[in-house]
Structures are given as C-alpha cells and as structure tokens.
N, C-alpha and C positions, 0 to 999 in steps of 0.2 A: 256115369254114361249117360244117364238121363239129362242130366243139367248140361252137357255138352251138345248133345242132339237138339234139346230145348232152345239153347243159345244159336246153333246153326238154323233152324227154322225159324226164330225171330229175325235172324240176320236176313235171310232169303225173302220172308214175308215183307220186310221193311222196305229192302231193296226193290220189291216189286211195286209197292205201293207209292214209293218215290220217285222211280224210274219207269212210270206206266208209258210215257211217251215214248222212250227208248224202246220198250219192248214193242209198242206197237209200229215203230218204224222198222224194227228188225224182224219181227216175226208176223207183222200183217194182221189183218182183222180175222176175227172168228166167226163165222158164219152162224154159229148156235146163239152166241152172245148177241150179235147185232139183232137177230130175229126175235130174241126173249127179253132182251134187257134195254132196248131202246133203239131208236132210228140211226142217229150218227155217233153216239156215244157209248153204244152197248159194250164195245170191245174194252174200252178204257175202263169202263166200269168192272167189267168181269174180272180183268188183270187186278183190280184193286180189291175185290171181294175175295179172290184167291189169295192174294198177299195178306188181309187181314186173318182169313182161316188159318193161314200158315203161323201167323203170330199167336193166335188162339190156341192152337194146338202146341205151339213151343212153349206156352206158358203152363198148359196144364201138364205137359212133360217134366218141366223144369219143378213144379211143385208138387208131382207125385198124385195128381188127380185124375189122371188119364182114365183109369180104373174105373173108379167112381162114375167119372162122367158118363164113358162109354156104356156102363150098366145101366146107368138110369135113361140114356137115350134108347138103348136097345131093350129095355125091359119088356115093353109091349110085345116084341116080337118073340120073346123067348117066354113060353110058359113052364113054369116049373111046378110040380104037385108037391103038396106039402102032406 
C-alpha cells in the first residue's frame, strides 16, 4: 500500500513542478508565498517547493523510511526518559 501511495505522491508532486504555470493561471497567486518567497515569482516558487516536498515524501513512503525520518526530525520535540 505504501508503494502505491508513494507513487501517487511522486506523480502529484511531479505534475505540480511541471505545470506550475497552469496552477498559477487556474488558482491564482497566494499572498503568503508572494510576501515571503519573492516579489513576482513567489507563488511559482511556492508551487514548485510544495511539489518537491510531495516527491520527497513519496520516496520516503516507497522505501519505508518515513518512520525513521519523522523520528529523526521530531526527536528534539519528544523527550524520552531513560
């Protein structure tokens, strides 16, 4: 099941990166991206970054490394007593 979800995420992420201009024309600009990522190309960059994150998460799911990666990223937030 993880392989299918991973492939789906990779496909969606790839399409977001490839068809950024289509997304911009149909969904418009996002103010947060424009304000924080650049003056004119902030939304384009934001769509591409979200697509790359989807591809990365899809690869993690397909290889079974999601638990280890999330454990590493969230380890400073979770304190365990030994």
